N, C-alpha and C positions, 0 to 999 in steps of 0.2 A: 557483358552488363554493366549499363551506367548507374553509376550512385551519386546523386545528389545527397550534396552535404545540408542539413539542417538550417545554415545563414540561408542560404538561396531558396530552401522550403519555408521558409518564413519569412521572406522578402515577396515572394507568388501567394502565399497565402494573405499577408496585409495589405497588397497589391488588389485579387480579390475583393477583400472586407472593404477599401475605402471605395471602387467601381461600385460595388453592392451600396453605400451610404449614401453617394452622390443621386440624386433624385432630380428626373426634366418633370415631376409634375407641378405644373402652376397651378396658385392658390388665389383662388379671387377677395379681396377681402373688400369687408361690408362697403366703405365707401365706392367700389369699383361699381358694385353691382346694382344696376339700374331699379328694378325690382324682379321680384317673383317668378320666375319661370311656372308656367302651369302647371307643374310636373313634381316643385317644388316641397318640402317636406312641412316647413311653419314659413307664417308671413314675415316671420323676424329673418333681415337680411345675415345678420350676423350669425343666427343657428346652421342658415344654409351654408355659410360660406364654412365652419366648420366641420360637419358633417362631413359636407366633398371633399376637405382637405385632410381629414383624419379617419373615415367611415367607410365612403365612398370604393374606395378600391375592391374592397373584399363584400360589401353589402349591398351594391346596386348591379344592377347587366350592365350599368356603363362604363364599370370599373374594370382591369386588367388586373388581379394583382400582378405585380413582380415577381420575376423568378427565387428572387428570397424569400418573398411570401412561404412558397412550401417546404422551405427548409426550417420556417420558425417551429422549433417541439408543437405552441398551442396552436398551429394555424388548422385548423378545417380546413377543406379544399374550399376555393370560393364557392363553387356550387353548393357547397356545405352551410357555409357561410352566407349566404346569399336565401338559403330555406329556412332560417332561423330566421330573418331580418334584410330584408328588402328593400331597400328605399324607392327601389323602382315601383314598386307596385302597392306603395303610403296611401295615394291617392283611391287605390280600391280597399283598403280595410276599412272595417265597418268601426263604427265607434267604441265598441268592448276590447276590439283587438288592438285597435290604436291606443287603448289607455292601460291596455295591459303592454304593450311591447314599449311606451314610455315612463312605464314603472321598472319593467328588464334594463333600458336604460341608463333608466338614475342610479339604482343596483351597481351597472357595470361601469360607470363612470365613479360615482364616491369610492364603487371597492378597487379600483383600479385595476381592475383583469379589461378593459379595453380604452382603447385600443390596447392587446397585449403586448405586453414590457419586451419580450423577445422578437418581436414583431417592430418596433420604433426602435429596438435597437440597430436596425439597418437600414429604418426606415426614419430618421432625424423629421421627417415634414409633415406624419402622422400624430407626433408627439400631442399632447394637452397643456394647456399654460394652465397655472391655476386658474387663471380668468376664465377661461373657455371654459374650464370644467365647471363652473359657475353658474355662466352662460347657458350649459346644456343643462347641469341639476335645474334652475329657475324654469327652464323653458319644458323640460320631461315634469317638474312636477305643477306648476302651473300654466299650462297650453293657453298660449291666444286662441282665437280662432282658428283653423287650420286654413291653410291656404286652398285655393281651390284653383 
């Protein structure tokens, strides 16, 4: 029987954590986004960039949640998260559904439940700065003309 010492197990665990924390995602900054694509959620490029970097992995059909999302205690499956809100379907939502979703987004962002802390602990790029939170809250509270 092979006995693994506690220091070796700790090193292996730490290595897995470090690998999980690194993200290969690239984010689009508002300055580099030329114009809102046809399927954009907002006509505000900054809002779209924030949603893309912090929400789309779980809340769009174009996202593929990384392996560590499945081990987050609050993580619904990606399909469940998309069932709650799918930004890929945003253009098909009627005005009432969009208004309801914007209210939910504002509550989730202001309450700190989205993106979930256990998810952002592993994916640092999904964390929202205070400025990003304010941008999303302003958008969700006073949406401009929706992107077409």
